C-alpha positions in Angstrom: 7.7 -15.3 -12.8 11.4 -14.3 -13.8 12.9 -11.0 -14.5 16.1 -9.1 -14.5 17.3 -6.5 -12.1 16.7 -2.9 -13.3 20.0 -1.1 -13.8 21.4 1.2 -11.2 24.4 2.2 -13.1 23.5 4.6 -15.6 24.8 8.2 -15.1 23.0 11.7 -14.4 19.5 12.5 -14.9 18.3 14.6 -17.9 17.9 18.2 -19.0 16.3 19.1 -21.8 18.9 17.2 -23.8 20.4 15.1 -20.9 20.8 11.4 -20.9 17.8 9.1 -21.2 17.1 5.4 -21.6 15.9 3.4 -24.7 12.3 4.8 -24.4 13.6 8.4 -24.4 12.4 8.6 -20.9 14.8 10.2 -18.2 16.9 7.6 -16.3 17.9 7.7 -12.6 21.5 6.9 -11.7 24.6 8.3 -10.6 24.6 11.1 -8.0 20.6 11.1 -7.9 20.6 7.3 -7.2 23.0 7.7 -4.4 21.1 10.3 -3.2 17.7 8.6 -3.1 19.0 5.5 -1.7 20.5 7.5 1.4 17.0 9.3 1.6 15.3 5.8 1.6 17.5 4.5 4.3 17.0 7.3 6.3 13.2 7.3 6.2 13.4 3.5 6.8 15.5 4.2 10.0 12.7 6.6 11.3 9.4 5.4 10.7 6.5 7.0 12.1 2.8 5.8 12.4 -0.6 7.0 10.8 -1.1 10.6 11.1 2.2 11.1 13.2 4.5 11.5 10.3 5.8 14.8 10.9 9.3 14.1 10.4 8.7 12.6 7.1 6.3 15.3 5.9 9.2 17.8 6.7 11.7 15.8 4.6 9.1 15.5 1.9 8.3 19.3 1.9 12.0 20.3 2.0 13.1 18.3 -1.2 10.0 19.1 -3.1 10.6 22.6 -2.7 14.1 22.4 -3.6 13.2 20.6 -6.6 11.2 23.8 -7.7 7.4 22.9 -6.5 5.1 24.6 -4.9 4.8 22.8 -1.6 1.8 22.9 0.9 2.2 21.0 4.1 -0.6 19.9 6.5 -3.1 18.8 4.0 -5.4 16.3 5.4 -3.6 16.5 9.0 0.1 15.6 7.9 -0.2 15.4 4.3 2.1 17.3 1.5 0.9 18.3 -1.9 3.8 19.5 -4.3 2.5 21.2 -7.5 4.9 22.2 -10.5 3.0 23.7 -13.8 4.6 24.0 -17.1 2.0 25.6 -19.8 -1.3 24.5 -20.7 -2.0 20.6 -20.5 -3.4 17.9 -18.4 -3.4 17.8 -14.7 -1.8 14.5 -13.3 -1.9 13.3 -9.8 0.9 11.2 -8.7 0.6 9.5 -5.2 2.8 8.0 -2.5 1.8 7.1 0.9 4.3 7.3 3.9 3.0 5.9 7.1 4.7 2.8 9.0 3.1 -0.1 10.8 3.2 -1.3 14.6 5.8 -3.8 13.7 9.1 -4.8 15.3 11.5 -4.9 12.8 13.7 -8.2 12.2 15.6 -7.5 9.1 19.0 -7.1 10.5 19.8 -4.0 8.2 22.4 -1.5 9.4 19.6 1.3 8.4 16.9 -0.8 10.7 14.4 0.9 12.3 15.6 3.0 15.3 11.9 3.3 16.8 11.0 0.4 19.0 7.7 -1.3 17.8 7.3 0.7 14.6 8.5 -0.4 11.2 8.1 0.5 7.4 6.9 -2.9 6.7 4.8 -1.9 4.0 7.5 -0.1 1.9 5.9 3.3 2.3 9.2 4.9 2.7 10.1 3.4 -0.7 7.1 5.0 -2.3 8.1 8.6 -0.9 11.7 7.9 -2.3 10.6 7.2 -5.8 8.3 9.8 -6.2 10.7 12.2 -5.0 12.8 10.9 -7.5 10.4 11.1 -10.1 9.6 14.6 -9.3 13.2 15.7 -9.7 13.6 14.0 -13.0 10.4 15.4 -14.2 11.4 19.2 -13.0 14.7 18.8 -14.8 13.0 17.4 -18.1 10.0 20.0 -17.8 10.7 21.2 -21.5 9.5 18.0 -22.4 6.2 18.1 -21.4 3.1 20.5 -20.6 0.5 20.5 -18.0 0.4 20.3 -14.0 2.0 17.8 -11.9 0.3 17.4 -8.5 2.1 15.2 -6.1 0.4 13.9 -3.3 2.0 12.3 -0.6 -0.6 11.0 1.7 -0.7 9.9 5.3 -2.6 7.2 7.2 -2.9 4.8 4.4 -2.5 1.7 6.8 -5.7 3.1 8.9 -7.7 3.6 5.5 -8.0 7.5 6.5 -5.6 9.4 4.8 -6.8 9.8 1.5 -10.4 10.9 2.6 -8.8 13.2 4.9 -6.9 14.9 2.2 -10.2 14.9 0.1 -11.9 16.4 2.9 -9.4 18.9 3.1 -10.2 20.6 -0.1 -7.5 18.6 -2.2 -9.1 19.3 -5.5 -10.7 22.6 -4.8 -7.3 23.8 -3.7 -5.0 22.1 -6.1 -7.3 21.3 -9.1 -8.9 18.3 -10.2 -6.6 15.6 -12.1 -7.2 14.1 -15.3 -5.8 11.1 -14.3 -4.5 9.6 -11.0 -1.2 7.3 -10.9 0.3 5.3 -8.0 2.3 2.4 -7.3 3.3 -0.1 -4.4 6.6 -1.9 -3.7 5.8 -5.8 -3.7 7.9 -9.0 -3.4 8.4 -9.2 -7.1 11.9 -8.8 -8.9 13.2 -5.6 -9.3 12.9 -4.0 -12.8 9.1 -5.5 -13.1 5.8 -4.2 -12.6 2.8 -5.8 -12.4 -0.9 -4.0 -13.1 -4.3 -5.4 -13.5 -7.2 -3.7 -15.2 -10.6 -3.7 -13.4 -11.3 -4.5 -9.8 -7.4 -4.7 -8.7 -7.2 -4.4 -4.9 -9.5 -5.8 -2.7 -12.3 -3.9 -0.6 -11.4 -4.3 3.3 -13.6 -4.5 6.3 -11.8 -4.6 9.6 -14.0 -5.3 12.6 -13.3 -5.6 16.5 -15.6 -8.4 18.2 -16.0 -8.9 21.8 -17.3 -12.0 23.2 -18.9 -11.8 26.7 -18.5 -15.0 28.9 -18.5 -15.2 32.8 -15.1 -15.5 34.6 -14.2 -17.7 37.5 -11.2 -19.4 38.9 -9.2 -21.7 36.8 -9.5 -24.7 38.7 -13.4 -24.5 38.7 -14.5 -24.0 35.0 -18.0 -25.5 35.5 -18.7 -22.2 37.2 -17.7 -20.1 34.3 -18.8 -19.5 30.6 -15.3 -19.5 29.3 -14.7 -16.9 26.6 -11.6 -18.2 25.6 -13.1 -21.4 24.5 -15.8 -19.6 22.9 -13.5 -17.5 20.7 -11.3 -20.2 19.9 -14.5 -22.3 18.5 -15.5 -19.0 16.6 -11.9 -18.6 15.0 -12.2 -22.4 13.7 -15.8 -22.1 12.7 -15.1 -18.7 10.9 -12.8 -20.9 8.5 -15.9 -22.2 6.9 -17.1 -19.0 5.6 -15.0 -18.7 2.4 -14.9 -22.7 1.9 -18.6 -23.0 2.4 -20.6 -19.7 1.9 -18.7 -18.2 -0.9 -19.1 -19.2 -4.5 -16.3 -21.0 -6.0 -15.8 -18.4 -8.9 -15.5 -15.4 -6.4 -12.9 -14.3 -4.1 -12.9 -13.6 -0.3 -10.3 -13.8 2.6 -11.6 -13.8 6.2 -8.3 -13.3 8.7 -8.6 -13.1 12.4 -5.3 -11.5 13.2 -5.6 -10.8 16.8 -7.3 -12.7 19.7 -6.8 -11.4 23.1 -8.4 -12.7 26.2 -7.2 -13.1 30.0 -4.2 -12.3 32.0 -2.8 -15.3 33.8 -3.1 -18.9 33.5 -5.6 -19.9 36.5 -8.2 -17.1 35.9 -10.8 -17.4 33.4 -11.5 -14.1 32.0 -14.9 -12.2 31.5 -14.2 -11.5 27.7 -12.4 -12.1 24.5 -11.5 -9.9 21.8 -11.3 -10.8 18.1 -9.8 -8.6 15.4 -10.9 -9.7 11.8 -10.0 -8.4 8.3 -12.4 -9.4 5.5 -11.4 -9.0 2.0 -13.7 -8.9 -1.1 -14.1 -7.4 -4.8 -17.7 -7.8 -5.0 -20.4 -5.8 -3.0 -22.8 -8.8 -2.9 -20.2 -11.0 -1.5 -19.0 -8.4 0.7 -22.5 -8.2 2.4 -22.9 -12.1 2.6 -19.5 -12.4 4.0 -19.9 -9.9 6.7 -23.3 -11.3 7.6 -21.8 -14.9 7.8 -19.3 -13.5 10.2 -21.8 -12.0 12.5 -24.0 -15.1 12.6 -21.2 -17.4 13.6 -20.1 -15.1 16.1 -23.5 -14.8 17.7 -24.4 -18.5 17.2 -21.2 -19.6 19.1 -21.9 -17.2 21.9 -25.3 -18.6 22.0 -24.3 -22.2 22.2 -21.7 -21.4 25.0 -24.2 -20.1 27.2 -23.2 -16.4 27.0 -25.6 -14.2 28.8 -24.6 -10.9 26.9 -24.6 -10.5 23.1 -21.4 -10.0 21.4 -20.4 -6.4 20.4 -19.3 -5.5 16.9 -17.2 -2.3 16.2 -16.1 -1.4 12.7 -12.8 -0.4 12.2 -10.7 0.5 9.1 -12.8 0.2 5.8 -11.3 0.5 2.4 -13.4 0.2 -0.9 -12.4 -1.8 -4.0 -9.7 -0.1 -6.0 -10.6 -0.3 -9.7 -8.2 0.3 -12.4 -9.7 1.9 -15.4 -8.8 -0.4 -18.5 -8.0 2.5 -20.9 -5.9 4.1 -18.5 -4.0 0.7 -17.7 -3.2 0.0 -21.4 -2.0 3.4 -21.8 0.2 3.9 -18.9 1.6 0.5 -18.8 2.4 0.7 -22.6 4.9 3.5 -21.7 6.0 1.8 -18.3 6.7 -1.3 -20.6 9.1 0.8 -23.0 11.0 2.2 -20.2 11.6 -0.9 -18.2 12.2 -3.4 -21.6 10.2 -6.3 -22.6 8.7 -8.7 -20.7 9.0 -6.5 -17.5 5.2 -5.6 -17.3 3.1 -8.4 -16.1 -0.8 -9.0 -15.0 -0.8 -10.4 -11.4 -4.7 -10.6 -11.5 -6.6 -9.2 -8.5 -4.6 -8.7 -5.4 -6.1 -9.5 -2.1 -4.3 -6.5 -0.5 -6.3 -3.2 -0.2 -5.5 0.5 -1.0 -7.3 3.9 -0.4 -5.8 5.6 -3.5 -8.6 4.7 -5.5 -10.6 7.3 -3.5 -8.6 10.1 -5.0 -10.0 8.9 -8.5 -13.6 8.3 -7.3 -13.7 11.9 -6.0 -12.3 13.4 -8.8 -14.0 11.2 -11.2 -10.8 10.4 -13.1 -9.3 7.3 -14.2 -7.2 5.5 -12.0 -4.0 3.3 -12.6 -2.4 1.6 -9.7 0.6 -0.9 -10.1 3.0 -2.8 -8.2 6.7 -2.7 -8.6 9.3 -5.1 -7.7 11.5 -4.7 -4.7 13.2 -8.3 -4.5 16.3 -9.8 -5.6 15.6 -11.4 -8.9 18.2 -14.2 -8.3 16.5 -14.9 -4.6 13.0 -14.9 -6.3 13.9 -17.3 -9.1 15.7 -19.7 -6.6 12.5 -19.6 -4.4 10.2 -19.8 -7.4 11.9 -23.0 -8.6 11.6 -24.4 -5.3 8.2 -23.5 -4.9 9.1 -21.7 -1.6 8.1 -18.1 -2.6 5.6 -17.9 0.1 8.1 -19.2 2.6 11.2 -17.4 1.5 10.6 -14.2 0.1 9.0 -11.9 3.0 6.1 -9.8 1.8 4.6 -6.7 2.9 3.6 -6.4 6.6 6.5 -8.9 7.5 9.2 -7.8 10.2 11.8 -9.3 7.6 10.2 -7.3 4.6 13.3 -5.3 3.1 13.4 -4.2 -0.7 16.8 -4.3 -2.6 17.5 -0.5 -1.9 19.0 0.6 -5.2 17.4 -1.7 -7.9 13.9 -0.9 -6.1 14.4 2.7 -6.2 15.5 2.5 -10.0 12.5 0.5 -10.9 10.0 2.6 -8.9 11.5 6.1 -10.4 11.7 4.9 -13.7 8.0 3.6 -13.7 6.4 6.6 -12.1 8.6 8.9 -14.6 7.4 7.0 -17.5 3.8 7.0 -16.6 3.7 10.7 -15.7 5.3 11.7 -19.0 2.9 9.7 -20.9 -0.2 11.5 -19.5 1.3 14.9 -19.5 0.9 16.9 -22.6 3.7 17.2 -25.3 5.2 20.7 -26.1 4.3 22.1 -29.5 7.0 21.9 -31.8 
């Protein structure tokens, strides 16, 4: 997939008759772009984990208020809602998340994380920056639209709890029910590009903790033990057959064991082992089938190993399938394509990552359009694509080396979000 770098050299931002791009949409550039890049680098340097995003939330609230929005902090614990109305018209919800991950950064950037073991490895700092940039452009161009903007800055996306926390805190009762939900996520695509799929677009996730119980012993006498390390290792290998042997070829599922912990030293066989799994699916029947297969295999390996105690299963994070409304995708991406240029909007197919942004649409009974935007240098992407090494050479979300190209990615994200919002907001009467 090719692409061009989004322009980062346009000047200024529009007032009612200020500069705009080829589509007539406001452009980000000049002093605003420089300010947004500085904000992005600051947010990146000071990441905060889920429901602990106090510094980030305070900066969001300060900036949104300065742009003229009515700001309410503390929605869903650490969430922020910024509202701007201008005449009668639709209510458009614009969403960004802002929590970080427990990852040690290895980008080598001068603005790398200053918090040990915590990193914006999924790009949520970029999401905040782009939404704030769009809010600034939309506020300055309010003569061109009618309606209400409800900007939702959501905490705790990484643990699948933030969207529901804001909904449970009366999001729609307090700020109005939206006519559409719009959101975006930076991805390892070329800057200047946007990718959006209609229908089931982001997978459901079921995260599990599994504890397998054995019988500890001295490492020199394994015959006196029921070794949970061997039990867990056999389980991990057997779980690899779930997708290849139990999921129909036309369906999609992913089973990943992301953590296996057992023991403390080399010469002691421990009593137990803990596995943490992530299951990704799009279809509810497949979701049920895969979960049942995982439990059957875990219990079976424990039985074969002679475990005297049943394994324990604990549900952790859970995300529903995010379904993009087909009509909303067509309308929104049509506007984004005009803003970014020919060939810059593509359909990536279903994405196996997960998102809780769809909960806003479900709770409001409103259409959702959620898309990816590029954060990768186009030349580096093209080189890796030509060599067939995209998976190896282009760091993806959750990698300790994930580092979007700051100015071009900001430009792409702000442009896409602004164009999308303007498409849904009402037009002034002329």
